[in-house]
C-alpha positions in Angstrom: -21.1 13.6 -38.6 -23.6 10.9 -38.8 -24.5 8.3 -36.2 -22.1 5.6 -37.5 -19.1 7.9 -37.4 -19.9 9.0 -33.8 -20.3 5.4 -32.7 -16.9 4.5 -34.2 -15.2 7.5 -32.6 -16.8 6.5 -29.2 -15.5 3.0 -29.5 -12.1 4.2 -30.5 -12.1 6.6 -27.5 -13.0 3.7 -25.2 -10.2 1.5 -26.6 -7.7 4.3 -26.2 -8.8 4.9 -22.6 -8.6 1.2 -21.8 -5.1 1.0 -23.3 -3.9 4.1 -21.4 -5.4 2.7 -18.2 -3.7 -0.7 -18.6 -0.4 0.8 -19.7 0.1 3.7 -17.4 -2.6 4.3 -14.7 -3.0 0.8 -13.2 0.8 0.1 -12.8 1.2 3.5 -11.2 -1.6 2.7 -8.7 -0.2 -0.7 -8.0 3.3 0.8 -7.4 1.9 3.4 -5.0 0.0 0.7 -3.1 3.2 -1.3 -2.8 5.1 1.7 -1.4 2.4 2.3 1.1 2.3 -1.3 2.2 6.1 -1.4 2.6 5.8 1.7 4.8 3.0 0.2 6.9 4.9 -3.1 7.4 8.1 -1.2 8.5 6.0 0.9 10.9 4.4 -2.2 12.4 7.8 -3.9 12.7 9.3 -1.0 14.6 6.3 -0.7 16.8 6.5 -4.5 17.6 10.2 -4.1 18.4 9.6 -1.2 20.7 6.7 -2.9 22.5 8.8 -6.1 23.0 11.7 -4.1 24.3 9.4 -2.4 26.7 7.9 -5.7 27.9 11.4 -7.2 28.3 12.6 -4.2 30.3 9.5 -4.4 32.5 10.1 -8.2 33.0 13.7 -7.6 34.0 12.7 -4.8 36.3 9.9 -6.9 38.0 12.3 -9.9 38.3 15.0 -7.7 39.8 12.5 -6.1 42.2 11.0 -9.4 43.4 14.5 -11.0 44.0 15.8 -8.1 46.0 
């Protein structure tokens, strides 16, 4: 093969790689990041609920203890 043919094949390989990346790889990565973010947000939400319930229980206990 001469230099011209090799250059054309390299450019075609780059175009095919870009097409595959845009069509398959990048959407897959974005979907995985979305799943991870949903999991993290749910985890933070449940942690906040547990902490707030603990603080509410502590407040009720301290209020009951001070009024007795």
